[in-house]
C-alpha positions, -999 to 999 in steps of 0.1 A, spaced: -469 -105 575 -436 -117 560 -409 -90 556 -394 -92 522 -357 -85 515 -351 -75 479 -317 -77 462 -310 -44 444 -297 -52 409 -286 -85 425 -263 -75 454 -247 -45 438 -229 -36 470 -205 -65 466 -209 -77 429 -212 -59 396 -248 -47 393 -273 -63 370 -250 -92 361 -255 -129 363 -228 -130 390 -247 -105 411 -280 -123 407 -265 -157 416 -250 -141 447 -284 -126 457 -300 -160 453 -272 -177 473 -277 -152 501 -313 -162 504 -328 -128 494 -365 -132 488 -367 -113 456 -342 -101 430 -346 -66 415 -333 -58 380 -337 -32 353 -346 -36 316 -338 -17 285 -342 -24 248 -312 -27 225 -312 -11 190 -323 -44 176 -351 -50 202 -334 -73 227 -345 -70 263 -312 -65 281 -305 -60 318 -290 -26 327 -300 3 349 -288 34 331 -300 45 296 -263 44 285 -235 20 291 -208 44 304 -211 39 342 -214 1 344 -193 -11 314 -161 -3 295 -181 12 267 -198 45 259 -231 56 245 -268 49 247 -281 13 249 -308 22 224 -281 29 198 -262 -4 202 -271 -39 189 -272 -69 212 -239 -80 197 -223 -47 205 -236 -48 240 -224 -83 245 -189 -72 236 -187 -50 266 -173 -58 301 -200 -52 327 -175 -58 356 -152 -86 365 -155 -100 330 -193 -102 332 -214 -96 301 -246 -76 298 -273 -103 302 -305 -108 284 -336 -109 306 -342 -145 295 -307 -155 306 -315 -143 341 -347 -163 341 -326 -194 334 -297 -186 356 -316 -181 389 -348 -195 403 -357 -166 426 -388 -145 421 -379 -113 402 -389 -76 403 -383 -62 368 -381 -24 365 -391 -10 331 -384 25 319 -410 30 292 -440 16 273 -418 0 246 -400 -21 273 -434 -30 288 -445 -44 254 -413 -65 250 -415 -77 286 -451 -87 281 -441 -109 251 -416 -128 273 -441 -131 302 -467 -147 280 -442 -170 263 -427 -182 295 -458 -180 318 -441 -156 343 -471 -140 360 -465 -158 393 -427 -152 392 -422 -117 379 -435 -85 395 -431 -55 372 -421 -20 386 -416 14 371 -412 51 379 -435 58 350 -472 55 355 -479 48 318 -455 19 317 -472 3 348 -506 8 331 -493 -8 298 -479 -39 314 -511 -44 334 -532 -41 302 -510 -65 282 -505 -91 310 -537 -97 329 -530 -106 365 -495 -93 366 -483 -78 399 -471 -43 395 -454 -17 417 -450 21 413 -416 34 422 -410 69 434 -381 90 447 -396 124 452 -433 122 462 -461 132 485 -493 115 495 -504 118 458 -483 88 450 -510 67 465 -536 80 441 -512 75 412 -507 38 422 -544 32 425 -550 48 391 -527 24 373 -537 -6 394 -504 -11 412 -506 -31 445 -472 -20 458 -453 12 463 -415 12 462 -405 44 479 -373 62 487 -370 58 525 -352 91 528 -384 109 520 -408 85 536 -432 99 562 -458 84 585 -484 104 566 -476 87 533 -475 53 550 -509 57 566 -524 70 534 -510 40 515 -523 16 542 -557 31 540 -557 23 503 -545 -13 510 -512 -8 493 -480 -26 502 -449 -5 508 -412 -14 500 -385 10 512 -353 16 492 -324 16 494 -319 1 529 -281 -4 535 -276 5 572 -290 -6 605 -305 29 610 -324 26 577 -335 -9 586 -348 2 620 -368 30 602 -383 5 578 -393 -18 607 -406 11 628 -429 22 600 -439 -15 595 -431 -16 559 -436 -48 539 -400 -51 528 -366 -34 520 -346 -32 488 -309 -35 497 -274 -35 481 -261 -59 507 -271 -95 516 -264 -89 553 -297 -71 556 -314 -105 551 -297 -119 582 -302 -89 604 -336 -78 593 -355 -106 611 -340 -96 644 -344 -58 642 -374 -43 659 
């Protein structure tokens, strides 16, 4: 089984997160997949940013949902980068993507893009929210989905099965062998996040996970040699 290395918001450990610069660096580093986050602007544009507001990652303030695309584009997202549209990322890099959505509304907007650009084979959709995973699966037949969880027990397996997710993306700091075994019995793949140290990487490999989400491209180089 191939071990996947997933660039967290690009390579956010070395470049401004969720920017075209960060995604290009992740692709250049040879990461297998690039993870990003999606929100809707006030005027319905599907923009790439993690938080619900712009304060932490730009020089602006306030909720994304209260800003138009033009207002978001005027912000500096780090090193002169602009807040990208999802479709700009599709054009800027060729890597497979894992798109995290925060709600049902984003699922519907993403579904429109996936149909228009035939992205079922390229884009996996993830979310912490069960209803968002279920909605994208309903709207885009055949889409690959992943349920993300930070605080969880073995019940996360049943949740994933209920919404048809094939993969669990789990906080490795809470991951137990019991959860792994329960997931394997349900034929689910498991990705660990966030894997930024050799100790974390050894844990991921010892538990025989399917991959690791990382802030640093070095994990790609060392991952294949770590038992």
